[in-house]
N, C-alpha and C positions, 0 to 999 in steps of 0.2 A: 504493500500500500504506500509506504513512504517512498519507495523507488519510483512508483508511478507518478506520485505528486512532484518529485524532483524533476523527472523527465518532462512533465507538463510545464513546470515552472521554467525550465531551461528553454523549451520550445517557445514559450510565450515571450521570454526575454529576447531571444534571437529574432522573433518576428517584430517585436517592438523596436529593437536596434536597427533592423533593416528598414522599417517604415520611416524612422526619423533620419535616415541617411540621405545623401543627395546623389543624383546623377550629375556628373560634371562633364560638360562639353567644352573642349578647347579647340579653337579653330585658328589656324595660321595660314596666311596666304602671302606670297611674295612674287613680284614680277620685276625683272630687270631686263630691259630690252625685250628680246623674244623668249627669254627663259622664265617659265612659270613653275611654281611649286605650291601645292596646297596640302595641308595635313589636318586631320580631324581625329582627336582622341576622345574616347568615351570611357569614363570610369564609374563603376557602380560598386556598392557594398564595401565602402571604405577602401577601394582600390583592388579588391579581390577579383573582380571581373573587369577586364580591360579589352577594349577594341581600338584598333589603330587603322585609319584609312589614309592613304598617301597618294597624291596625284603628281607624279614627277613629269608628266607630259600632257600638254594641251595644245594641239596644233590645228590651225584653221587651214583647210585644204582649198575649198571653193564654195560657192553659194549652194551648189547642189549637194555635195557631200557633207558640208558643214564642218564640225569640229571632230577631231579624232582624240579620244581621251584614253589615257593609260591610268588604271587604278590598281593600287596595291593594297591588300587587306591582310591584317593579322590580328590575333587575339589569343586569349587563354581560356576561353569557355567553349564547351561542347566540341572539343577537338578542332577549333577554328584556327587552322594553320595558315601561314602566310602564303598568298598566291597573288598573281597579277592578271589583269584582264584588260582587253581593249574593247572599247565601245565607241559608237559614233552618235553624235548629237546633231541632228539636222532638222529641217522644217517638218519633215514627215513624222519624226519621233516626237517633236513638241506637240503636234496635232494629236498624236496618239495618246500622249499624257493628258492633254486637255479633255479628250474623249473619256478616258478612264476616270478622271476626276469628276466629270459630269455624271457618270454612272454612280460613283460613290455618293455624290450629293443626293441623287434620287433614291439611293439605297439606305439613307440615314436621315433620321429626323434632326433637323437643325444642325447639320455638320459644321457649317461656318461658325455658328455660335459656340459649338464645342471647341473648335480650334481657337477662337478668341479667348475663351476662358482658360484653355491650356497655356497659351502664350502669356496670359496675364499672371501666371504663377512662375514664369521663368525669371530668374534673377541674374542680371548681367553684372558680374563682379568687376570686370575690367574690359575696356574697349580702347585699343590704340590703333590709329590709322594715319600713316604718314605717306606723303607722296612728293616726289621730285619730278619736275617736268621742264622741258624746253621745247618751244615751237619753232626754233630756228631763227626767229627774229624777236627783238625785244618787245615790240608792241603787241605781237600776237601771243607771246609768252605771258604778258601781263593780263590779256583778255582771257586766255585759257586758265590762268590761275584763279581769276575771279569766278569763272563759270564752275570750276571744280570745287571751289570753296562752297558755292551755293548748293551744288549737288550733294556734297557731303553733309552739310548742315541740314538739308531737307530730308535726306535719308535717315540720319541719326535722330532728327526730330520726330519723324514718323515712327521710328523704332521705339522711341521713349514712350509713346502712347500705347504700344503693344505689349511691352515687357516692363519689368521693374529694374530701373537703373540704380545700382547700389553705389556707384561712383561716377563722377563726371567723365564723359568720354574725352580722350586726348586726341584731337585732330590736328593735322599739320599739312600744309601745302607749301612747298618751297620752290620758288621759280629759279631755274638755272638759265642765266642769260648767256647762251652759247649759240654758235652758228650752225649747230646740228640738232636734229630731232632727238629728244631724250624723254623717256618716261620710265619711272620705277615707283613701286608702291609696296608697302608692308602693312599687313592687316593682322591684328591679334585680338582675340576675344575669348573670354572665359565666362561661361554661364552655368547656372545650376538649376535643377528642378528636384523637388522632394520626391523620393522614390514612393513614399506613401501616397502622395497626391497623384503620381503617375499611375499607380495601381488603381486608385479610386476613379481616375479619369477613364482608364480602360474599361472598368466595370460600367460606367455611365455610357461610354461609346457602344459597348455591346448591347446594353438595354435599348439605346436609340436605334441600333441596327435591327434588333428583334421586333421592333414596333412596325417595321416596313415589311410587307409581304414579299418574300423572296430576297430580302436584303442581305441576309447572312450568306445565302448561296452565291450571290453576285460578288460579295467580298471574297469568299473562298475561291471562286473562279478566277478573279483578277489576281489573287495572290499566287495561285498555281501557274498562271500564265507568266507572271513575273519571274517565278523560280525557274520555269522551263527556259525562258529566254536567257536568264543569267547563266544557266548551265551550257547553253549553246555558244556563249561568247568565247572565242579562242583565247587560251592562256598563252602567256609569253614568258 
């Protein structure tokens, strides 16, 4: 009897500890001339579960083929070993994503509202975004600097209404008055979401899906299609 009570107590403590922990998202992106690199790290359960996504290659081919993306993935959960994939992002794929999203909207009660509430619980701990640029001529460099400043402040201002900013974003645009074209940027963001709220939000999402006739079947079908397409992507 005492052993059973101890086991139940330990399980309760572990569940409580997991619920009050955070899911941490770290996003890094840098671009220097034609060299691009992006990384996403996801940590859960106090770092016991980790996922790492890295994009060492993003190349624009032409208007028809779009972008060629190389993505490397690694992690320590469920035998998630490191691998690399090539995928293409073009107009056709964007239309396909938009079509799938419309299906999800029809398959879920108030999906947009659910997404808004989810993002409202995201806490941005740090956001740094610096850019150096040169348009080749001093007057055009000054104009481009002003436009980029406006674009950054608008985007970050809109983001501040969607998520919780725990610290002031650090934005910087530095003009480089040179006779050649130059553009480089560094982006770094750390955000957190309570694991307990994430589990609660998933339960609410499931209940919203179940309220729509055939909603769960459409979600499962889209998920299977996504998995099948991911498996067909050639590894490198």
